[in-house]
A tleap script that builds the chain and sets N, CA, C and O, in Angstrom:
source leaprc.protein.ff14SB
mol = sequence {
  NMET ASN LEU VAL TYR ALA ALA LEU LEU VAL
  PHE VAL LEU ASN ILE PRO PHE GLY TYR TRP
  ARG ALA MET GLU LYS LYS PHE SER TRP GLN
  TRP PHE VAL SER ILE HIE ALA PRO ILE PRO
  LEU VAL VAL LEU LEU ARG TYR VAL PHE ASN
  LEU GLY PHE ALA LEU TYR THR TYR PRO ILE
  MET VAL LEU ALA PHE PHE SER GLY GLN PHE
  LEU GLY LYS ILE LEU ASN LYS GLN PHE ALA
  LYS LYS ILE ASP VAL SER LYS ASN VAL PHE
  ARG ASP LEU VAL GLY LEU ILE CARG
}
set mol.1.N position { 0.821 -1.200 0.000 }
set mol.1.CA position { 0.000 0.000 0.000 }
set mol.1.C position { 0.864 1.262 0.000 }
set mol.1.O position { 0.473 2.287 -0.559 }
set mol.2.N position { 2.043 1.181 0.632 }
set mol.2.CA position { 2.938 2.332 0.615 }
set mol.2.C position { 3.357 2.693 -0.804 }
set mol.2.O position { 3.535 3.869 -1.121 }
set mol.3.N position { 3.512 1.694 -1.649 }
set mol.3.CA position { 3.896 1.944 -3.038 }
set mol.3.C position { 2.822 2.750 -3.766 }
set mol.3.O position { 3.146 3.629 -4.565 }
set mol.4.N position { 1.572 2.466 -3.505 }
set mol.4.CA position { 0.468 3.205 -4.133 }
set mol.4.C position { 0.477 4.660 -3.677 }
set mol.4.O position { 0.339 5.570 -4.494 }
set mol.5.N position { 0.640 4.880 -2.370 }
set mol.5.CA position { 0.676 6.258 -1.854 }
set mol.5.C position { 1.874 7.025 -2.413 }
set mol.5.O position { 1.749 8.187 -2.798 }
set mol.6.N position { 3.022 6.375 -2.454 }
set mol.6.CA position { 4.219 7.030 -2.969 }
set mol.6.C position { 4.040 7.359 -4.455 }
set mol.6.O position { 4.419 8.444 -4.896 }
set mol.7.N position { 3.472 6.440 -5.220 }
set mol.7.CA position { 3.265 6.682 -6.645 }
set mol.7.C position { 2.281 7.829 -6.870 }
set mol.7.O position { 2.488 8.654 -7.760 }
set mol.8.N position { 1.232 7.888 -6.086 }
set mol.8.CA position { 0.280 8.997 -6.213 }
set mol.8.C position { 0.937 10.333 -5.885 }
set mol.8.O position { 0.688 11.333 -6.557 }
set mol.9.N position { 1.766 10.347 -4.863 }
set mol.9.CA position { 2.452 11.579 -4.489 }
set mol.9.C position { 3.456 11.993 -5.565 }
set mol.9.O position { 3.577 13.179 -5.872 }
set mol.10.N position { 4.168 11.038 -6.132 }
set mol.10.CA position { 5.095 11.335 -7.224 }
set mol.10.C position { 4.327 11.891 -8.420 }
set mol.10.O position { 4.770 12.848 -9.056 }
set mol.11.N position { 3.198 11.303 -8.720 }
set mol.11.CA position { 2.360 11.779 -9.825 }
set mol.11.C position { 1.959 13.235 -9.614 }
set mol.11.O position { 2.124 14.064 -10.508 }
set mol.12.N position { 1.437 13.542 -8.443 }
set mol.12.CA position { 0.956 14.901 -8.151 }
set mol.12.C position { 2.112 15.901 -8.122 }
set mol.12.O position { 1.971 17.021 -8.613 }
set mol.13.N position { 3.245 15.511 -7.555 }
set mol.13.CA position { 4.380 16.430 -7.473 }
set mol.13.C position { 4.995 16.730 -8.838 }
set mol.13.O position { 5.654 17.758 -8.995 }
set mol.14.N position { 4.799 15.871 -9.813 }
set mol.14.CA position { 5.385 16.083 -11.131 }
set mol.14.C position { 4.512 16.911 -12.059 }
set mol.14.O position { 4.981 17.337 -13.115 }
set mol.15.N position { 3.278 17.147 -11.705 }
set mol.15.CA position { 2.402 17.946 -12.569 }
set mol.15.C position { 2.957 19.360 -12.788 }
set mol.15.O position { 3.016 19.802 -13.936 }
set mol.16.N position { 3.367 20.089 -11.739 }
set mol.16.CA position { 3.914 21.429 -11.996 }
set mol.16.C position { 5.205 21.411 -12.809 }
set mol.16.O position { 5.461 22.331 -13.586 }
set mol.17.N position { 6.018 20.372 -12.638 }
set mol.17.CA position { 7.257 20.293 -13.401 }
set mol.17.C position { 6.976 20.013 -14.878 }
set mol.17.O position { 7.675 20.537 -15.745 }
set mol.18.N position { 5.978 19.209 -15.172 }
set mol.18.CA position { 5.580 18.977 -16.559 }
set mol.18.C position { 4.993 20.217 -17.191 }
set mol.18.O position { 5.201 20.488 -18.373 }
set mol.19.N position { 4.249 20.976 -16.383 }
set mol.19.CA position { 3.670 22.236 -16.849 }
set mol.19.C position { 4.787 23.208 -17.219 }
set mol.19.O position { 4.733 23.873 -18.254 }
set mol.20.N position { 5.797 23.276 -16.358 }
set mol.20.CA position { 6.944 24.147 -16.591 }
set mol.20.C position { 7.711 23.690 -17.830 }
set mol.20.O position { 8.112 24.508 -18.658 }
set mol.21.N position { 7.912 22.372 -17.948 }
set mol.21.CA position { 8.666 21.821 -19.071 }
set mol.21.C position { 8.006 22.149 -20.402 }
set mol.21.O position { 8.701 22.367 -21.395 }
set mol.22.N position { 6.689 22.188 -20.440 }
set mol.22.CA position { 5.979 22.476 -21.686 }
set mol.22.C position { 6.258 23.892 -22.187 }
set mol.22.O position { 6.105 24.161 -23.379 }
set mol.23.N position { 6.657 24.786 -21.314 }
set mol.23.CA position { 6.920 26.178 -21.691 }
set mol.23.C position { 8.360 26.424 -22.134 }
set mol.23.O position { 8.669 27.488 -22.670 }
set mol.24.N position { 9.235 25.457 -21.917 }
set mol.24.CA position { 10.656 25.672 -22.187 }
set mol.24.C position { 11.058 25.148 -23.554 }
set mol.24.O position { 10.437 24.238 -24.103 }
set mol.25.N position { 12.119 25.751 -24.091 }
set mol.25.CA position { 12.675 25.288 -25.363 }
set mol.25.C position { 13.311 23.917 -25.121 }
set mol.25.O position { 14.030 23.716 -24.142 }
set mol.26.N position { 13.036 22.985 -26.025 }
set mol.26.CA position { 13.540 21.623 -25.868 }
set mol.26.C position { 15.072 21.617 -25.809 }
set mol.26.O position { 15.743 22.265 -26.611 }
set mol.27.N position { 15.597 20.876 -24.851 }
set mol.27.CA position { 17.017 20.684 -24.601 }
set mol.27.C position { 17.718 21.927 -24.055 }
set mol.27.O position { 18.947 21.991 -24.064 }
set mol.28.N position { 16.962 22.910 -23.584 }
set mol.28.CA position { 17.582 24.035 -22.872 }
set mol.28.C position { 17.868 23.591 -21.438 }
set mol.28.O position { 17.403 22.534 -21.011 }
set mol.29.N position { 18.626 24.389 -20.699 }
set mol.29.CA position { 18.963 23.968 -19.336 }
set mol.29.C position { 17.727 23.964 -18.450 }
set mol.29.O position { 17.639 23.144 -17.536 }
set mol.30.N position { 16.757 24.864 -18.693 }
set mol.30.CA position { 15.522 24.865 -17.914 }
set mol.30.C position { 14.698 23.615 -18.194 }
set mol.30.O position { 14.058 23.078 -17.291 }
set mol.31.N position { 14.710 23.156 -19.423 }
set mol.31.CA position { 13.998 21.938 -19.803 }
set mol.31.C position { 14.575 20.744 -19.055 }
set mol.31.O position { 13.832 19.917 -18.525 }
set mol.32.N position { 15.904 20.656 -19.014 }
set mol.32.CA position { 16.548 19.563 -18.277 }
set mol.32.C position { 16.262 19.644 -16.786 }
set mol.32.O position { 16.023 18.622 -16.143 }
set mol.33.N position { 16.285 20.848 -16.233 }
set mol.33.CA position { 16.009 21.013 -14.803 }
set mol.33.C position { 14.571 20.618 -14.482 }
set mol.33.O position { 14.317 19.998 -13.450 }
set mol.34.N position { 13.636 20.968 -15.348 }
set mol.34.CA position { 12.236 20.623 -15.079 }
set mol.34.C position { 12.004 19.116 -15.077 }
set mol.34.O position { 11.068 18.638 -14.436 }
set mol.35.N position { 12.829 18.376 -15.774 }
set mol.35.CA position { 12.722 16.921 -15.756 }
set mol.35.C position { 13.468 16.324 -14.567 }
set mol.35.O position { 12.961 15.408 -13.920 }
set mol.36.N position { 14.657 16.830 -14.272 }
set mol.36.CA position { 15.517 16.187 -13.291 }
set mol.36.C position { 15.390 16.727 -11.868 }
set mol.36.O position { 15.836 16.069 -10.928 }
set mol.37.N position { 14.805 17.882 -11.686 }
set mol.37.CA position { 14.659 18.437 -10.338 }
set mol.37.C position { 13.815 17.571 -9.410 }
set mol.37.O position { 14.145 17.482 -8.228 }
set mol.38.N position { 12.743 16.926 -9.876 }
set mol.38.CA position { 11.947 16.118 -8.950 }
set mol.38.C position { 12.569 14.763 -8.581 }
set mol.38.O position { 12.043 14.074 -7.708 }
set mol.39.N position { 13.653 14.375 -9.213 }
set mol.39.CA position { 14.232 13.065 -8.935 }
set mol.39.C position { 14.680 12.918 -7.482 }
set mol.39.O position { 14.416 11.872 -6.889 }
set mol.40.N position { 15.344 13.908 -6.873 }
set mol.40.CA position { 15.665 13.752 -5.451 }
set mol.40.C position { 14.417 13.587 -4.569 }
set mol.40.O position { 14.465 12.903 -3.547 }
set mol.41.N position { 13.309 14.211 -4.962 }
set mol.41.CA position { 12.063 14.029 -4.217 }
set mol.41.C position { 11.570 12.582 -4.307 }
set mol.41.O position { 11.060 12.030 -3.332 }
set mol.42.N position { 11.727 11.985 -5.473 }
set mol.42.CA position { 11.312 10.592 -5.649 }
set mol.42.C position { 12.163 9.679 -4.781 }
set mol.42.O position { 11.644 8.762 -4.144 }
set mol.43.N position { 13.460 9.923 -4.754 }
set mol.43.CA position { 14.351 9.116 -3.914 }
set mol.43.C position { 13.999 9.310 -2.447 }
set mol.43.O position { 13.970 8.340 -1.689 }
set mol.44.N position { 13.731 10.540 -2.034 }
set mol.44.CA position { 13.336 10.802 -0.653 }
set mol.44.C position { 12.032 10.082 -0.302 }
set mol.44.O position { 11.905 9.525 0.789 }
set mol.45.N position { 11.079 10.091 -1.209 }
set mol.45.CA position { 9.807 9.403 -0.964 }
set mol.45.C position { 10.001 7.898 -0.824 }
set mol.45.O position { 9.268 7.248 -0.079 }
set mol.46.N position { 10.969 7.343 -1.525 }
set mol.46.CA position { 11.263 5.919 -1.375 }
set mol.46.C position { 11.695 5.604 0.054 }
set mol.46.O position { 11.322 4.571 0.611 }
set mol.47.N position { 12.484 6.504 0.642 }
set mol.47.CA position { 12.911 6.305 2.025 }
set mol.47.C position { 11.772 6.572 3.008 }
set mol.47.O position { 11.593 5.829 3.973 }
set mol.48.N position { 11.013 7.620 2.765 }
set mol.48.CA position { 9.916 7.982 3.669 }
set mol.48.C position { 8.865 6.872 3.726 }
set mol.48.O position { 8.364 6.537 4.799 }
set mol.49.N position { 8.537 6.308 2.568 }
set mol.49.CA position { 7.532 5.254 2.514 }
set mol.49.C position { 8.130 3.852 2.681 }
set mol.49.O position { 7.434 2.850 2.516 }
set mol.50.N position { 9.421 3.793 3.007 }
set mol.50.CA position { 10.110 2.538 3.297 }
set mol.50.C position { 9.964 1.533 2.143 }
set mol.50.O position { 9.692 0.353 2.368 }
set mol.51.N position { 10.150 2.015 0.911 }
set mol.51.CA position { 10.021 1.158 -0.264 }
set mol.51.C position { 11.307 0.427 -0.596 }
set mol.51.O position { 11.277 -0.669 -1.155 }
set mol.52.N position { 12.430 1.023 -0.256 }
set mol.52.CA position { 13.680 0.439 -0.683 }
set mol.52.C position { 13.834 0.623 -2.181 }
set mol.52.O position { 13.235 1.516 -2.779 }
set mol.53.N position { 14.646 -0.236 -2.775 }
set mol.53.CA position { 14.891 -0.123 -4.209 }
set mol.53.C position { 14.655 -1.461 -4.899 }
set mol.53.O position { 15.434 -1.881 -5.755 }
set mol.54.N position { 13.573 -2.120 -4.514 }
set mol.54.CA position { 13.218 -3.391 -5.138 }
set mol.54.C position { 12.871 -3.171 -6.609 }
set mol.54.O position { 12.332 -2.130 -6.987 }
set mol.55.N position { 13.183 -4.146 -7.409 }
set mol.55.CA position { 13.010 -4.023 -8.855 }
set mol.55.C position { 11.556 -3.813 -9.267 }
set mol.55.O position { 11.299 -3.104 -10.239 }
set mol.56.N position { 10.609 -4.402 -8.566 }
set mol.56.CA position { 9.196 -4.276 -8.960 }
set mol.56.C position { 8.644 -2.871 -8.735 }
set mol.56.O position { 7.597 -2.534 -9.288 }
set mol.57.N position { 9.318 -2.043 -7.938 }
set mol.57.CA position { 8.826 -0.690 -7.687 }
set mol.57.C position { 9.179 0.281 -8.810 }
set mol.57.O position { 8.510 1.301 -8.977 }
set mol.58.N position { 10.198 -0.018 -9.565 }
set mol.58.CA position { 10.654 0.917 -10.592 }
set mol.58.C position { 9.614 1.199 -11.679 }
set mol.58.O position { 9.374 2.369 -11.978 }
set mol.59.N position { 8.986 0.185 -12.284 }
set mol.59.CA position { 7.999 0.512 -13.323 }
set mol.59.C position { 6.852 1.380 -12.817 }
set mol.59.O position { 6.374 2.259 -13.533 }
set mol.60.N position { 6.413 1.137 -11.593 }
set mol.60.CA position { 5.298 1.910 -11.041 }
set mol.60.C position { 5.712 3.351 -10.794 }
set mol.60.O position { 4.972 4.278 -11.123 }
set mol.61.N position { 6.889 3.543 -10.217 }
set mol.61.CA position { 7.348 4.902 -9.916 }
set mol.61.C position { 7.685 5.670 -11.199 }
set mol.61.O position { 7.409 6.867 -11.288 }
set mol.62.N position { 8.270 5.007 -12.178 }
set mol.62.CA position { 8.587 5.667 -13.452 }
set mol.62.C position { 7.302 6.050 -14.176 }
set mol.62.O position { 7.208 7.137 -14.746 }
set mol.63.N position { 6.321 5.165 -14.156 }
set mol.63.CA position { 5.034 5.468 -14.774 }
set mol.63.C position { 4.367 6.663 -14.088 }
set mol.63.O position { 3.821 7.537 -14.761 }
set mol.64.N position { 4.409 6.703 -12.773 }
set mol.64.CA position { 3.831 7.834 -12.037 }
set mol.64.C position { 4.580 9.123 -12.365 }
set mol.64.O position { 3.964 10.175 -12.537 }
set mol.65.N position { 5.901 9.042 -12.451 }
set mol.65.CA position { 6.732 10.207 -12.752 }
set mol.65.C position { 6.358 10.805 -14.104 }
set mol.65.O position { 6.052 11.993 -14.206 }
set mol.66.N position { 6.385 9.974 -15.133 }
set mol.66.CA position { 6.133 10.490 -16.476 }
set mol.66.C position { 4.662 10.794 -16.726 }
set mol.66.O position { 4.342 11.642 -17.559 }
set mol.67.N position { 3.775 10.125 -16.029 }
set mol.67.CA position { 2.344 10.459 -16.155 }
set mol.67.C position { 2.066 11.843 -15.587 }
set mol.67.O position { 1.291 12.605 -16.166 }
set mol.68.N position { 2.685 12.174 -14.467 }
set mol.68.CA position { 2.539 13.516 -13.892 }
set mol.68.C position { 3.106 14.576 -14.805 }
set mol.68.O position { 2.503 15.634 -14.984 }
set mol.69.N position { 4.271 14.302 -15.388 }
set mol.69.CA position { 4.872 15.245 -16.332 }
set mol.69.C position { 3.963 15.431 -17.554 }
set mol.69.O position { 3.781 16.548 -18.037 }
set mol.70.N position { 3.402 14.335 -18.042 }
set mol.70.CA position { 2.533 14.400 -19.217 }
set mol.70.C position { 1.250 15.175 -18.913 }
set mol.70.O position { 0.804 15.979 -19.731 }
set mol.71.N position { 0.661 14.938 -17.748 }
set mol.71.CA position { -0.548 15.677 -17.389 }
set mol.71.C position { -0.258 17.171 -17.269 }
set mol.71.O position { -1.087 17.993 -17.660 }
set mol.72.N position { 0.904 17.528 -16.737 }
set mol.72.CA position { 1.281 18.943 -16.680 }
set mol.72.C position { 1.362 19.561 -18.060 }
set mol.72.O position { 0.938 20.699 -18.259 }
set mol.73.N position { 1.904 18.821 -19.015 }
set mol.73.CA position { 1.988 19.313 -20.393 }
set mol.73.C position { 0.598 19.490 -20.999 }
set mol.73.O position { 0.341 20.481 -21.681 }
set mol.74.N position { -0.292 18.541 -20.754 }
set mol.74.CA position { -1.666 18.625 -21.263 }
set mol.74.C position { -2.389 19.822 -20.644 }
set mol.74.O position { -3.092 20.551 -21.343 }
set mol.75.N position { -2.219 20.023 -19.342 }
set mol.75.CA position { -2.844 21.174 -18.681 }
set mol.75.C position { -2.350 22.479 -19.275 }
set mol.75.O position { -3.129 23.415 -19.454 }
set mol.76.N position { -1.062 22.549 -19.581 }
set mol.76.CA position { -0.503 23.752 -20.173 }
set mol.76.C position { -1.170 24.052 -21.506 }
set mol.76.O position { -1.522 25.199 -21.780 }
set mol.77.N position { -1.344 23.046 -22.325 }
set mol.77.CA position { -1.981 23.255 -23.626 }
set mol.77.C position { -3.442 23.667 -23.472 }
set mol.77.O position { -3.927 24.515 -24.220 }
set mol.78.N position { -4.146 23.074 -22.510 }
set mol.78.CA position { -5.549 23.414 -22.295 }
set mol.78.C position { -5.698 24.830 -21.753 }
set mol.78.O position { -6.585 25.570 -22.177 }
set mol.79.N position { -4.829 25.208 -20.813 }
set mol.79.CA position { -4.894 26.561 -20.251 }
set mol.79.C position { -4.534 27.604 -21.299 }
set mol.79.O position { -5.078 28.709 -21.283 }
set mol.80.N position { -3.619 27.267 -22.215 }
set mol.80.CA position { -3.190 28.220 -23.241 }
set mol.80.C position { -4.332 28.593 -24.174 }
set mol.80.O position { -4.297 29.654 -24.798 }
set mol.81.N position { -5.333 27.746 -24.277 }
set mol.81.CA position { -6.487 28.060 -25.119 }
set mol.81.C position { -7.371 29.134 -24.494 }
set mol.81.O position { -8.134 29.794 -25.199 }
set mol.82.N position { -7.275 29.315 -23.165 }
set mol.82.CA position { -8.173 30.227 -22.463 }
set mol.82.C position { -7.494 31.471 -21.914 }
set mol.82.O position { -8.112 32.534 -21.859 }
set mol.83.N position { -6.226 31.359 -21.505 }
set mol.83.CA position { -5.516 32.489 -20.906 }
set mol.83.C position { -4.088 32.526 -21.434 }
set mol.83.O position { -3.617 31.575 -22.057 }
set mol.84.N position { -3.403 33.647 -21.172 }
set mol.84.CA position { -1.961 33.709 -21.432 }
set mol.84.C position { -1.266 32.950 -20.315 }
set mol.84.O position { -1.330 33.351 -19.153 }
set mol.85.N position { -0.607 31.863 -20.659 }
set mol.85.CA position { -0.012 31.018 -19.632 }
set mol.85.C position { 1.375 31.510 -19.250 }
set mol.85.O position { 2.086 32.120 -20.049 }
set mol.86.N position { 1.733 31.229 -18.018 }
set mol.86.CA position { 3.078 31.487 -17.521 }
set mol.86.C position { 3.743 30.135 -17.301 }
set mol.86.O position { 3.241 29.110 -17.763 }
set mol.87.N position { 4.863 30.130 -16.604 }
set mol.87.CA position { 5.548 28.870 -16.310 }
set mol.87.C position { 5.098 28.279 -14.980 }
set mol.87.O position { 5.631 27.256 -14.548 }
set mol.88.N position { 4.132 28.903 -14.330 }
set mol.88.CA position { 3.693 28.489 -13.012 }
set mol.88.C position { 2.230 28.039 -13.080 }
set mol.88.O position { 1.335 28.837 -13.360 }
set mol.89.N position { 2.007 26.764 -12.824 }
set mol.89.CA position { 0.659 26.203 -12.918 }
set mol.89.C position { -0.275 26.814 -11.868 }
set mol.89.O position { -1.456 27.020 -12.145 }
set mol.90.N position { 0.229 27.099 -10.691 }
set mol.90.CA position { -0.616 27.640 -9.627 }
set mol.90.C position { -1.083 29.063 -9.955 }
set mol.90.O position { -2.234 29.425 -9.713 }
set mol.91.N position { -0.175 29.851 -10.505 }
set mol.91.CA position { -0.547 31.214 -10.913 }
set mol.91.C position { -1.587 31.185 -12.027 }
set mol.91.O position { -2.529 31.977 -12.031 }
set mol.92.N position { -1.408 30.264 -12.971 }
set mol.92.CA position { -2.360 30.164 -14.068 }
set mol.92.C position { -3.709 29.623 -13.617 }
set mol.92.O position { -4.739 29.987 -14.184 }
set mol.93.N position { -3.719 28.768 -12.617 }
set mol.93.CA position { -5.000 28.298 -12.062 }
set mol.93.C position { -5.795 29.447 -11.473 }
set mol.93.O position { -7.009 29.536 -11.659 }
set mol.94.N position { -5.095 30.336 -10.753 }
set mol.94.CA position { -5.776 31.500 -10.178 }
set mol.94.C position { -6.293 32.399 -11.302 }
set mol.94.O position { -7.410 32.909 -11.219 }
set mol.95.N position { -5.503 32.596 -12.337 }
set mol.95.CA position { -5.939 33.405 -13.471 }
set mol.95.C position { -7.116 32.780 -14.204 }
set mol.95.O position { -7.991 33.487 -14.704 }
set mol.96.N position { -7.133 31.469 -14.265 }
set mol.96.CA position { -8.224 30.765 -14.928 }
set mol.96.C position { -9.511 30.855 -14.112 }
set mol.96.O position { -10.598 30.971 -14.677 }
set mol.97.N position { -9.394 30.804 -12.816 }
set mol.97.CA position { -10.567 30.899 -11.933 }
set mol.97.C position { -11.179 32.289 -12.005 }
set mol.97.O position { -12.401 32.436 -11.989 }
set mol.98.N position { -10.332 33.307 -12.083 }
set mol.98.CA position { -10.826 34.684 -12.164 }
set mol.98.C position { -11.400 34.899 -13.514 }
set mol.98.O position { -11.880 35.992 -13.814 }
savepdb mol mol.pdb
quit
């Protein structure tokens, strides 16, 4: 059950990074940072949820990681149809609500 909670948290934490990544030029340093910055958080969550580094956990955590990034990219495209988007998903949510 800890694996499910950790995967959900990884998914949610990666949404803003995917949103940010969608705004950056591909292969720029900001693009790389938006992908690699959450990795220490994933490693920390493995320790917090006492998952260890068993082989069966990797596909689930990788899927959660990239699914969160992908959802952030989709949100960016959807928000761009309605408002001028920034690199911050939270700021754009407030702008969308107003």
